[in-house]
Backbone as numpy.savetxt, mean C-alpha at the origin, in Angstrom:
# Nx Ny Nz CAx CAy CAz Cx Cy Cz
-2.42 26.27 1.95 -1.11 25.53 1.28 -1.63 25.12 0.37
-0.64 25.42 -1.25 -0.99 24.46 -2.30 -0.81 23.53 -2.45
-1.43 22.83 -3.44 -1.09 21.25 -3.71 -0.19 21.24 -4.33
0.29 21.88 -5.10 1.64 21.70 -5.82 2.71 21.80 -5.32
2.83 22.70 -3.70 3.98 22.28 -2.28 3.62 21.32 -1.75
2.18 20.88 -1.69 2.29 19.34 -1.11 2.72 18.29 -1.81
2.17 18.04 -2.67 2.51 16.78 -3.68 4.46 17.26 -4.52
5.10 18.38 -4.41 6.18 18.33 -4.98 7.00 18.55 -3.60
6.74 18.98 -2.67 7.97 19.11 -1.74 7.64 18.52 -0.46
6.35 18.80 0.23 5.90 17.80 1.36 6.02 16.41 1.35
5.31 15.92 0.15 4.96 14.42 0.03 6.18 13.38 -0.27
7.16 14.06 -1.01 8.56 13.37 -0.95 9.70 13.51 0.35
9.40 14.81 0.87 10.14 14.32 1.96 9.32 13.57 2.77
8.19 13.74 2.91 7.64 12.79 3.88 7.53 11.25 4.26
7.08 10.97 2.36 7.28 9.50 2.49 9.00 9.10 2.62
10.05 9.88 2.50 11.35 9.75 2.92 11.51 9.10 4.32
10.84 10.00 5.14 10.81 9.90 6.54 10.02 8.42 7.02
8.54 7.96 6.38 8.10 7.26 6.78 9.16 5.77 6.18
9.26 5.25 5.23 10.72 4.75 4.70 11.60 4.79 6.01
12.55 5.85 6.19 13.01 5.74 7.09 12.63 5.00 8.38
11.45 5.08 9.20 11.09 4.65 10.00 10.67 3.22 9.72
10.10 2.98 8.67 9.92 1.66 8.69 11.86 0.96 8.47
12.32 1.32 8.51 13.74 0.46 8.34 14.44 0.35 9.25
13.73 1.58 10.68 13.98 1.09 12.17 13.45 0.08 12.71
12.23 -0.38 12.05 11.57 -1.19 12.45 12.36 -2.63 12.22
12.95 -2.96 10.92 13.27 -3.83 10.61 14.93 -4.59 10.41
15.31 -5.71 10.20 16.60 -6.07 10.33 16.77 -7.25 9.33
17.95 -7.81 8.98 18.22 -8.66 8.07 17.28 -10.20 8.28
17.24 -10.10 9.53 16.05 -11.29 9.89 14.61 -11.66 9.21
14.13 -10.09 9.13 13.35 -9.88 8.39 13.27 -10.56 6.95
14.16 -10.05 6.19 14.42 -11.01 4.55 14.49 -12.33 4.73
15.75 -12.66 5.89 15.54 -14.18 5.73 14.78 -15.25 6.10
13.41 -14.07 7.21 12.42 -14.58 7.43 11.25 -15.68 6.43
12.09 -15.40 5.37 11.79 -15.99 4.07 11.74 -17.40 4.04
12.62 -18.05 4.77 12.52 -19.48 4.65 12.37 -20.13 5.86
11.61 -19.20 6.73 10.80 -19.87 7.68 9.27 -20.05 7.47
8.59 -19.18 6.54 7.46 -19.39 6.52 6.89 -19.46 4.97
7.77 -20.23 3.63 8.30 -19.30 2.57 6.86 -19.37 1.52
5.85 -20.69 2.46 4.62 -20.49 1.29 3.62 -19.04 1.91
3.67 -19.16 2.71 3.01 -17.71 3.37 3.65 -15.99 3.07
4.68 -16.29 2.79 5.23 -15.32 1.73 5.24 -15.31 0.27
5.74 -16.60 -0.29 5.02 -16.63 -2.05 3.28 -16.38 -1.71
2.48 -16.86 -1.09 1.32 -16.48 -1.65 1.02 -14.49 -1.32
1.12 -13.72 -0.22 1.31 -12.59 0.07 1.96 -12.18 -1.77
3.24 -12.53 -1.81 3.93 -11.33 -2.63 3.28 -11.61 -3.94
2.92 -13.15 -4.36 2.30 -13.16 -5.71 1.09 -12.34 -6.00
0.31 -12.33 -4.63 -1.08 -11.60 -4.43 -0.92 -10.05 -4.98
0.05 -9.59 -4.31 0.69 -8.12 -4.33 0.79 -7.79 -6.08
1.68 -8.58 -6.07 2.11 -8.15 -7.44 1.52 -8.47 -8.89
0.48 -9.41 -9.02 -0.28 -9.95 -9.51 -1.35 -9.90 -9.46
-2.07 -10.51 -8.53 -3.68 -10.22 -8.06 -4.11 -8.61 -7.92
-3.02 -7.78 -7.45 -3.84 -6.87 -7.42 -3.88 -5.64 -8.49
-2.96 -5.72 -9.10 -2.99 -5.01 -10.55 -4.30 -5.64 -11.79
-4.03 -6.91 -11.53 -5.31 -7.58 -12.10 -6.99 -6.91 -11.81
-6.87 -7.10 -10.32 -8.18 -6.62 -9.45 -8.31 -4.79 -9.95
-7.36 -4.26 -10.10 -7.62 -2.82 -10.03 -8.05 -2.91 -11.72
-7.58 -3.58 -12.71 -7.91 -3.19 -14.03 -9.44 -3.90 -14.55
-9.71 -4.97 -13.55 -10.71 -4.86 -13.44 -12.03 -4.17 -12.97
-11.74 -3.83 -12.06 -12.57 -2.35 -11.47 -12.77 -1.54 -12.09
-11.33 -0.98 -12.72 -11.34 0.24 -13.89 -12.18 -0.11 -14.89
-12.50 -1.32 -15.27 -13.04 -1.36 -16.75 -14.61 -1.93 -16.28
-14.84 -2.34 -15.11 -16.53 -2.36 -14.22 -17.12 -1.41 -14.41
-16.49 -0.61 -13.74 -17.19 0.49 -13.66 -17.02 1.97 -14.36
-16.14 1.42 -15.88 -16.15 2.24 -16.84 -15.06 4.03 -16.45
-14.27 3.69 -15.97 -13.58 4.92 -15.01 -12.76 5.64 -16.47
-13.08 7.07 -16.05 -12.24 7.89 -16.91 -10.90 7.56 -17.58
-9.92 7.46 -18.08 -8.93 7.34 -18.32 -8.16 7.84 -17.47
-7.62 9.06 -17.30 -7.21 9.24 -15.69 -7.40 8.68 -14.52
-8.69 8.70 -14.18 -8.81 7.67 -12.80 -8.36 6.15 -12.83
-8.68 5.65 -14.19 -8.32 4.50 -14.31 -7.09 4.22 -14.09
-5.90 5.37 -14.68 -4.35 5.20 -14.51 -4.12 5.33 -12.92
-5.15 6.08 -12.64 -4.82 6.29 -11.23 -5.03 5.03 -10.06
-6.03 4.67 -10.37 -6.43 3.21 -9.84 -5.29 2.10 -10.12
-4.69 1.91 -10.99 -3.96 1.44 -11.35 -2.33 1.10 -10.86
-2.44 2.86 -10.68 -1.13 3.15 -9.83 -1.14 2.49 -8.62
-2.68 3.01 -8.07 -2.90 2.26 -6.85 -2.50 1.05 -6.30
-2.69 0.21 -6.97 -3.48 -1.66 -7.31 -1.53 -1.48 -7.28
-0.73 -1.24 -8.12 0.44 -1.24 -7.63 1.48 -0.87 -6.89
0.74 -0.15 -5.64 1.05 0.10 -4.56 0.72 -0.87 -3.18
1.18 -1.87 -3.34 0.66 -2.16 -1.88 1.42 -2.02 -0.33
0.84 -2.54 0.33 1.89 -2.41 1.58 2.48 -1.67 2.18
2.80 -1.29 3.05 2.85 -0.24 4.05 2.91 -0.32 4.89
3.53 0.69 5.91 3.66 0.54 7.30 2.03 0.50 7.91
1.42 1.20 7.41 -0.28 0.80 8.23 -1.26 -0.29 8.03
-0.18 -1.31 6.96 -0.75 -2.73 7.34 0.04 -3.43 8.03
1.11 -3.25 8.56 1.98 -3.73 9.43 1.17 -2.93 11.05
0.53 -1.90 11.06 0.07 -1.30 12.59 -1.34 -2.61 12.77
-2.61 -2.29 11.34 -3.65 -3.08 11.45 -3.28 -4.87 12.08
-1.96 -5.34 11.31 -1.77 -6.57 11.58 -1.42 -6.68 13.22
-0.55 -5.94 13.76 -0.53 -5.96 15.06 -1.80 -5.24 15.99
-2.48 -4.82 15.34 -3.92 -4.13 16.52 -4.89 -5.27 15.91
-4.90 -6.23 15.13 -5.92 -7.35 15.23 -5.47 -8.59 15.02
-4.34 -8.99 15.67 -3.83 -10.08 15.90 -3.42 -10.93 14.46
-3.06 -10.21 13.74 -2.60 -11.06 12.67 -1.37 -11.42 12.61
-0.39 -12.10 11.90 0.60 -12.05 11.65 1.66 -10.87 11.20
2.43 -10.96 12.30 3.07 -9.18 12.58 4.21 -9.81 11.49
5.10 -10.61 11.82 6.15 -11.01 11.35 6.19 -10.86 9.72
5.05 -11.92 9.44 4.63 -11.90 8.10 4.12 -10.34 7.16
4.09 -9.90 7.91 3.18 -8.59 7.30 4.52 -7.85 7.33
5.46 -7.66 8.30 6.45 -6.70 8.03 7.27 -7.54 7.06
7.34 -8.54 6.91 8.43 -9.22 5.68 7.89 -9.04 4.22
6.37 -9.37 4.36 6.14 -8.60 3.03 6.28 -7.29 2.83
6.26 -6.21 4.04 6.66 -4.90 3.30 7.96 -4.59 3.11
8.29 -5.23 3.71 10.09 -5.05 3.61 10.38 -5.36 2.11
9.83 -6.91 1.62 10.16 -7.34 0.45 9.73 -6.65 -0.57
8.27 -5.81 -0.69 7.92 -5.48 -1.90 7.84 -3.75 -1.81
8.95 -3.28 -0.79 9.28 -2.20 -0.53 10.75 -2.12 -1.65
10.96 -3.18 -1.69 12.48 -3.60 -2.54 11.89 -3.53 -3.81
10.91 -4.74 -4.32 10.81 -4.69 -5.51 9.93 -3.76 -6.28
9.24 -2.61 -5.37 8.02 -1.90 -6.33 8.56 -0.90 -7.16
9.97 -0.37 -6.56 10.48 0.79 -7.57 10.75 0.37 -8.54
10.69 -1.58 -9.09 11.24 -1.82 -10.86 10.30 -2.12 -11.05
9.01 -2.45 -10.71 8.15 -2.80 -11.12 6.68 -2.11 -11.47
6.71 -0.49 -10.91 5.90 0.37 -10.66 5.79 1.38 -12.11
6.87 1.67 -12.31 7.02 2.65 -13.47 6.71 1.88 -14.82
6.80 0.33 -14.80 6.52 -0.01 -16.02 5.45 -0.40 -16.08
4.39 -0.86 -15.48 3.10 -1.25 -14.70 2.24 -0.08 -14.55
2.87 1.31 -14.51 2.33 2.99 -15.03 2.25 2.98 -16.33
2.97 2.70 -16.77 3.24 3.16 -18.23 2.42 2.76 -19.33
2.28 1.27 -18.80 1.21 0.48 -19.73 0.16 0.59 -19.14
-0.35 1.25 -18.43 -1.69 1.06 -18.01 -2.02 2.30 -18.53
-1.12 3.23 -19.00 -1.57 4.83 -19.64 -2.09 4.12 -20.92
-0.95 3.56 -21.28 -1.55 3.04 -22.86 -2.39 2.45 -23.36
-2.77 1.65 -22.24 -3.85 1.16 -22.38 -5.22 1.82 -22.29
-5.01 2.52 -21.27 -6.19 3.24 -21.17 -6.50 4.71 -21.67
-5.48 5.30 -21.84 -5.07 6.82 -22.50 -5.01 6.73 -24.33
-4.65 5.50 -24.22 -4.25 5.18 -25.96 -2.57 5.81 -26.64
-1.72 4.84 -27.06 -0.86 5.24 -27.39 -0.29 7.26 -27.69
-0.87 7.50 -28.67 -0.53 9.35 -28.16 -1.11 9.97 -27.37
-1.57 9.15 -26.43 -1.77 10.28 -25.19 -1.19 10.47 -23.87
-0.36 9.44 -23.74 0.31 8.98 -22.74 1.21 10.22 -22.06
1.63 10.29 -20.86 2.48 11.19 -20.43 3.29 10.65 -20.08
4.40 11.65 -19.98 5.14 11.43 -20.28 6.40 10.59 -19.33
6.40 9.45 -19.06 7.26 8.59 -17.98 8.78 7.80 -18.16
9.48 8.90 -17.92 11.28 8.49 -18.03 10.92 7.58 -17.08
11.25 5.92 -17.31 11.48 4.91 -16.59 12.42 4.90 -16.05
14.16 4.62 -16.37 15.02 4.76 -15.58 14.92 5.79 -14.73
14.52 7.17 -15.14 14.73 8.29 -14.05 13.29 7.89 -13.23
12.60 7.83 -13.17 11.21 7.26 -12.18 11.70 6.13 -11.07
12.33 4.96 -11.57 13.03 4.11 -10.74 13.92 4.39 -9.31
14.95 5.18 -10.75 15.77 6.24 -9.36 15.13 6.68 -8.54
14.18 8.08 -8.45 13.75 8.29 -8.10 13.11 7.90 -6.75
12.25 6.62 -7.27 11.12 5.76 -6.24 12.13 4.96 -5.37
13.71 4.87 -6.14 14.77 3.85 -5.30 15.02 5.25 -4.29
15.35 6.48 -4.69 15.71 7.39 -3.50 15.16 7.75 -2.74
13.40 7.32 -3.06 12.87 7.93 -1.73 12.19 6.92 -0.54
12.60 5.72 -1.50 11.89 4.27 -0.99 12.98 3.72 -0.36
13.70 3.19 -1.27 14.47 1.70 -0.63 15.58 2.42 -0.17
16.16 3.52 -0.31 17.58 4.29 0.28 17.58 4.75 1.88
16.20 4.95 1.82 15.60 5.42 3.67 15.02 4.35 4.25
15.25 3.42 3.48 14.84 1.85 4.85 16.02 1.54 5.08
17.09 1.31 3.54 18.39 0.99 4.00 18.71 1.99 5.29
18.98 2.92 5.19 19.63 3.82 6.27 18.95 3.38 7.51
17.67 3.37 7.56 16.74 3.18 8.90 17.35 1.81 9.34
17.80 0.44 8.59 18.41 -0.69 9.20 19.53 -0.62 8.98
20.62 0.45 9.15 21.35 0.55 9.06 21.76 1.29 10.83
20.85 2.06 11.04 20.74 3.05 12.00 20.02 2.09 13.53
19.42 1.38 12.90 19.35 0.38 14.15 20.28 -0.98 14.63
20.57 -0.94 13.44 22.02 -2.08 13.33 22.79 -1.63 14.64
23.64 -0.23 14.12 24.87 0.62 14.51 24.11 0.94 16.21
22.90 1.66 16.70 22.06 2.59 17.55 20.57 1.52 17.62
20.61 0.48 18.40 19.35 0.09 18.45 18.73 0.93 19.47
19.06 1.39 20.09 18.54 2.44 21.13 17.33 3.56 20.86
19.07 4.17 19.57 18.00 5.08 19.02 17.21 5.28 18.33
17.05 3.84 17.39 16.41 3.34 16.56 15.05 3.04 17.33
15.21 2.60 18.67 13.96 1.97 19.14 13.05 3.38 19.71
13.73 4.69 19.78 13.22 5.65 20.31 12.09 6.23 19.77
13.12 6.18 18.05 12.21 7.16 17.15 11.29 5.76 16.44
11.12 5.08 16.57 9.85 4.11 15.71 8.68 4.52 15.86
8.44 4.55 17.32 7.22 4.89 17.44 6.58 6.42 17.03
7.31 7.56 17.73 7.26 8.75 16.60 6.77 8.68 15.41
8.03 7.69 14.60 8.12 8.21 12.97 6.68 7.27 12.62
6.14 6.78 13.36 5.08 5.82 12.96 3.77 6.91 13.01
3.75 7.19 14.05 2.55 8.10 14.22 2.74 9.27 13.31
3.68 9.86 13.37 3.89 10.98 11.73 3.67 10.64 11.01
3.45 9.02 10.18 3.60 8.59 9.01 2.15 8.71 9.17
1.23 8.28 9.91 -0.30 8.50 9.80 -0.86 10.42 10.16
-0.12 10.90 10.83 -0.77 12.33 10.48 -0.58 12.84 9.37
0.54 12.56 8.94 1.37 12.99 7.79 0.52 12.77 6.34
-0.12 11.51 6.76 -0.79 11.27 5.37 -2.10 11.35 5.36
-3.08 11.79 6.77 -4.14 12.41 6.79 -3.96 13.98 6.28
-2.71 14.20 6.50 -2.47 15.92 6.46 -2.40 16.38 4.91
-1.61 15.21 4.32 -1.38 15.52 2.82 -3.06 15.06 2.45
-3.66 14.49 2.54 -4.71 14.08 1.80 -5.98 15.44 2.29
-5.95 15.68 3.57 -6.99 17.31 3.96 -6.38 17.84 3.32
-5.05 18.41 3.04 -4.80 19.76 2.32 -5.09 19.57 0.42
-5.17 18.17 0.21 -5.78 18.26 -1.15 -7.05 18.36 -1.46
-7.66 17.75 0.02 -9.06 18.09 -0.12 -9.60 19.20 0.12
-8.63 19.96 0.83 -9.65 21.26 0.66 -8.97 22.07 -0.42
-8.22 22.05 -1.09 -7.84 22.42 -2.26 -8.70 22.42 -3.09
-9.24 20.73 -3.19 -10.32 20.45 -4.66 -11.52 20.16 -3.84
-11.76 21.09 -2.58 -13.36 20.70 -2.19 -14.57 21.22 -2.39
-14.45 22.21 -3.59 -15.48 22.33 -4.42 -15.96 21.22 -5.17
-14.83 20.00 -5.76 -14.95 19.11 -6.66 -14.79 17.66 -5.62
-14.72 18.25 -4.77 -14.66 16.80 -4.27 -16.04 15.75 -3.69
-17.38 16.39 -4.13 -18.39 15.12 -4.48 -17.98 14.76 -5.45
-17.56 15.12 -6.65 -17.63 14.63 -7.73 -16.80 13.63 -7.79
-15.75 13.87 -7.59 -14.56 13.05 -7.04 -15.06 11.74 -6.78
-15.85 11.55 -5.66 -16.43 10.64 -5.00 -17.41 9.82 -5.77
-18.40 10.63 -6.19 -19.46 10.46 -7.20 -18.88 9.25 -8.58
-17.48 10.12 -8.81 -17.11 9.34 -10.21 -15.92 8.37 -9.58
-15.27 8.21 -8.35 -14.01 6.70 -8.13 -14.98 6.11 -7.07
-15.68 6.63 -5.85 -15.86 6.50 -4.58 -16.42 4.72 -4.83
-17.50 4.80 -5.64 -17.86 3.19 -5.65 -17.07 2.20 -6.40
-15.95 2.43 -7.12 -14.66 2.01 -7.67 -14.45 1.82 -6.50
-13.69 2.88 -6.02 -12.37 2.57 -4.56 -12.68 1.51 -3.87
-14.20 1.49 -3.19 -14.37 0.77 -2.20 -15.01 -0.52 -2.91
-15.89 -0.68 -4.13 -15.29 -2.30 -4.73 -14.14 -2.87 -4.31
-13.04 -1.55 -5.11 -11.90 -2.64 -5.14 -11.26 -3.03 -3.74
-11.45 -2.08 -2.61 -10.82 -2.02 -1.12 -12.06 -3.39 -0.71
-12.77 -3.56 -0.56 -13.59 -4.62 -0.62 -13.47 -5.84 -0.65
-12.74 -6.24 -2.46 -12.82 -7.12 -3.02 -11.45 -7.99 -2.57
-10.49 -6.59 -2.07 -8.92 -6.92 -1.95 -9.13 -7.58 -0.30
-10.04 -6.71 0.44 -9.73 -7.21 1.72 -10.36 -8.88 1.51
-11.61 -9.15 1.40 -12.20 -10.44 1.47 -11.39 -11.30 0.76
-11.27 -11.23 -0.82 -10.40 -12.08 -0.93 -8.99 -12.39 -0.48
-8.35 -11.70 0.18 -6.65 -11.92 0.77 -7.06 -12.67 1.76
-8.09 -12.70 2.20 -8.80 -13.31 3.70 -8.82 -14.82 3.06
-9.78 -14.68 2.29 -9.98 -16.12 1.98 -9.29 -16.87 1.11
-7.87 -16.53 0.37 -7.27 -17.27 -0.29 -6.17 -17.86 0.57
-6.17 -17.02 1.93 -5.03 -17.31 2.33 -6.16 -18.35 3.36
-7.00 -18.85 3.60 -7.62 -19.63 3.99 -7.45 -21.31 2.80
-7.82 -20.80 1.50 -8.14 -21.67 0.94 -7.35 -22.53 0.40
-5.55 -21.53 0.79 -4.31 -22.17 0.67 -4.04 -22.97 1.96
-4.78 -22.86 2.55 -4.99 -23.43 4.04 -3.37 -22.69 4.92
-2.99 -21.69 4.65 -2.43 -21.01 5.47 -2.95 -20.63 7.04
-2.53 -20.43 8.22 -2.95 -19.97 9.43 -3.86 -19.23 9.62
-4.78 -18.93 10.50 -6.03 -17.89 10.22 -5.30 -16.92 10.55
-4.42 -16.33 11.53 -3.45 -15.26 11.37 -2.83 -14.78 10.45
-1.97 -15.71 9.77 -1.44 -15.54 8.14 -2.34 -14.98 6.77
-4.20 -15.72 6.84 -4.83 -15.30 6.36 -5.66 -13.68 6.97
-5.15 -13.30 7.77 -6.13 -11.96 7.92 -4.64 -10.91 7.87
-2.92 -11.38 8.10 -2.38 -10.83 7.22 -2.46 -10.73 6.09
-2.80 -11.68 5.11 -2.75 -11.37 3.35 -4.07 -10.57 3.41
-5.32 -10.51 3.90 -6.16 -9.51 3.65 -5.75 -8.19 4.13
-4.93 -8.06 4.94 -4.65 -6.58 5.38 -3.51 -6.21 4.14
-2.93 -7.29 3.80 -1.38 -6.60 2.92 -2.37 -6.14 1.33
-3.44 -7.28 1.51 -4.04 -6.79 -0.19 -5.10 -5.13 0.18
-5.65 -5.02 1.11 -6.61 -4.39 1.28 -6.06 -2.91 1.51
-4.86 -2.80 2.18 -4.45 -1.40 2.66 -3.04 -0.95 1.53
-3.43 -0.28 0.52 -2.30 0.20 -0.11 -1.55 1.59 0.46
-0.70 1.74 -0.20 0.40 2.13 -0.04 0.10 3.73 -0.91
-0.97 4.61 -0.15 -1.47 5.79 -0.47 -0.74 6.91 -0.77
0.30 6.83 0.09 1.27 8.08 -0.02 2.35 7.56 -1.33
2.81 6.52 -1.51 3.69 6.07 -3.08 2.60 6.65 -4.00
1.56 6.36 -3.60 0.47 6.19 -5.08 0.24 7.76 -5.65
0.72 8.16 -4.21 0.16 10.09 -4.83 1.43 10.65 -5.20
2.79 10.11 -4.48 3.76 10.68 -4.89 3.90 10.47 -6.57
3.73 9.09 -7.15 4.11 8.77 -8.44 2.44 9.70 -9.54
1.66 9.86 -8.88 0.49 10.59 -9.95 0.27 12.19 -9.81
0.87 12.28 -8.29 0.62 14.00 -7.97 2.05 14.44 -8.35
3.37 13.83 -7.89 4.63 14.39 -7.83 5.15 14.14 -9.39
5.42 12.84 -9.63 6.06 12.29 -11.10 5.59 12.82 -12.45
3.98 12.21 -12.15 3.62 12.34 -13.23 3.00 13.91 -12.92
2.57 14.29 -12.21 1.98 15.91 -12.13 0.17 16.08 -12.91
-0.09 15.25 -12.54 -1.82 14.82 -12.75 -2.68 15.15 -11.85
-3.02 15.94 -11.31 -4.08 16.08 -10.03 -5.20 15.41 -10.20
-5.71 15.13 -11.34 -7.05 14.03 -11.61 -6.47 12.56 -10.97
-5.29 12.27 -11.58 -4.55 10.78 -11.21 -4.71 10.48 -9.80
-5.01 11.94 -8.85 -4.35 11.42 -7.80 -5.80 11.35 -6.29
-6.93 11.60 -7.46 -8.43 11.15 -6.77 -9.09 9.97 -6.32
-8.33 8.72 -7.23 -8.35 7.61 -6.30 -7.87 7.37 -5.39
-6.04 7.77 -5.17 -5.50 7.60 -4.36 -6.25 8.15 -3.19
-6.69 9.25 -3.11 -7.06 9.68 -1.92 -8.15 9.04 -1.44
-9.53 9.04 -2.29 -10.73 8.73 -2.02 -10.52 7.07 -1.32
-9.56 6.24 -2.31 -9.04 4.94 -1.66 -8.74 4.85 0.12
-7.77 6.07 0.33 -6.82 6.21 1.00 -7.65 6.48 2.77
-8.74 7.51 2.32 -9.61 7.33 3.11 -10.88 6.16 3.96
-10.86 5.39 2.81 -12.14 4.41 2.61 -11.00 3.18 3.46
-10.13 3.02 2.90 -9.76 1.92 3.30 -9.57 1.94 5.23
-9.19 2.98 5.91 -8.87 2.98 6.92 -9.81 2.46 7.90
-11.17 2.65 6.99 -13.02 2.27 7.68 -13.23 0.74 7.56
-12.98 0.42 6.22 -13.21 -0.80 5.72 -12.00 -1.89 6.80
-10.87 -1.13 6.80 -9.68 -2.37 7.54 -10.39 -2.18 8.91
-10.82 -1.69 9.40 -11.10 -1.03 11.01 -12.53 -2.31 10.80
-13.85 -2.26 10.18 -14.47 -2.78 10.00 -13.75 -4.70 10.55
-13.03 -4.53 9.39 -12.75 -6.32 9.38 -11.92 -6.93 10.16
-11.35 -5.80 11.19 -10.60 -6.20 11.81 -11.29 -6.18 13.23
-12.15 -5.54 13.31 -13.46 -5.49 14.69 -14.06 -6.89 14.23
-14.61 -7.26 12.92 -15.25 -8.91 12.74 -14.45 -9.80 13.10
-12.86 -9.41 12.77 -11.91 -10.63 13.01 -11.48 -10.79 14.90
-11.58 -9.94 15.19 -11.63 -10.00 16.72 -12.92 -10.50 17.59
-14.24 -10.12 16.88 -15.04 -10.46 17.52 -15.37 -12.26 17.43
-15.00 -12.23 16.45 -14.94 -14.07 15.98 -13.79 -14.51 16.06
-12.75 -14.45 16.58 -11.73 -14.66 16.83 -11.45 -15.86 16.82
-11.94 -16.61 18.26 -12.13 -17.88 18.83 -12.73 -18.67 17.48
-13.69 -18.23 17.25 -14.14 -19.57 15.96 -13.23 -19.63 15.00
-12.63 -18.27 14.62 -11.96 -18.33 13.41 -10.99 -19.20 13.50
-9.71 -18.74 14.59 -8.94 -19.27 14.86 -9.04 -20.93 15.17
-10.20 -21.00 15.87 -10.22 -23.05 16.34 -10.38 -23.83 15.38
-10.56 -23.31 13.93 -10.64 -24.02 13.24 -8.72 -25.06 12.34
-9.36 -25.19 11.80 -8.27 -26.42 11.43 -6.92 -25.37 10.57
-5.99 -25.11 11.19 -4.84 -24.42 10.75 -3.71 -25.09 9.72
-2.58 -24.57 9.22 -2.25 -24.71 8.37 -0.92 -25.85 9.32
-0.74 -25.20 10.37 0.50 -26.25 11.37 -0.63 -27.21 11.92
-1.45 -27.11 12.19 -2.26 -28.51 12.56 -2.30 -29.99 11.80
-3.04 -29.03 10.34 -3.33 -30.10 9.25 -1.53 -31.09 8.88
-0.51 -29.86 8.87 0.64 -30.67 8.97 0.92 -31.07 10.05
């Protein structure tokens, strides 16, 4: 299977289905829930929209990544959250409601912020005269159609046919995990001879970015006196990026295979590091959760 076919046809269709599946798990209450714990939502949202791009920029600069790899890292840092972070929050006793709320909000916001951040990243790292054409309006429209629209359709299906939505939700979640691995495996196969070079170029940067995001997310939640379960969720929301959206932008919209290197590398690593963090939380759950939380403090 050619990588062009994977990125230009399979990936957009798959992402549409994945986002539809996310919509099947959402209701308007997930957006209204912001009013119930505004502080946690605000912390998570600002961290995703502001802190992640800043960390991406710092890591790209610190590791002196070549321009295309640096832009790939910046695109990835602008694609937070997704069904995978929801799954990790569920498996490792985070605040699933908060995770779903942040995913829902960022899914609506991301199509409008990502194109601008991608453009300015290219200007900075590649130079004004070397940027790749990125039609902002067209990109916003593409992202809206592939991400926001299917979420809306999924929510409508859940509202009008809850039994059908409940029956489809789990299979679509499983599909989302399988298809992400399949796409990454296909891209790895196509570029197998170059993969060790890719890891040599971006592996350290991707691993550093991932570890910083997970650790900082958890510490940020604790420092701002969120509950421990909310801090765990913020860690997963910052550390687990939406690799499919990053691949869509770098490989399908921009059509620059080199830019897909960091999203691929990061996506492979984040499952392992998030698993290690989750197991650590479970092992130390009693001591962590017994600490004074926001609710007890208030």
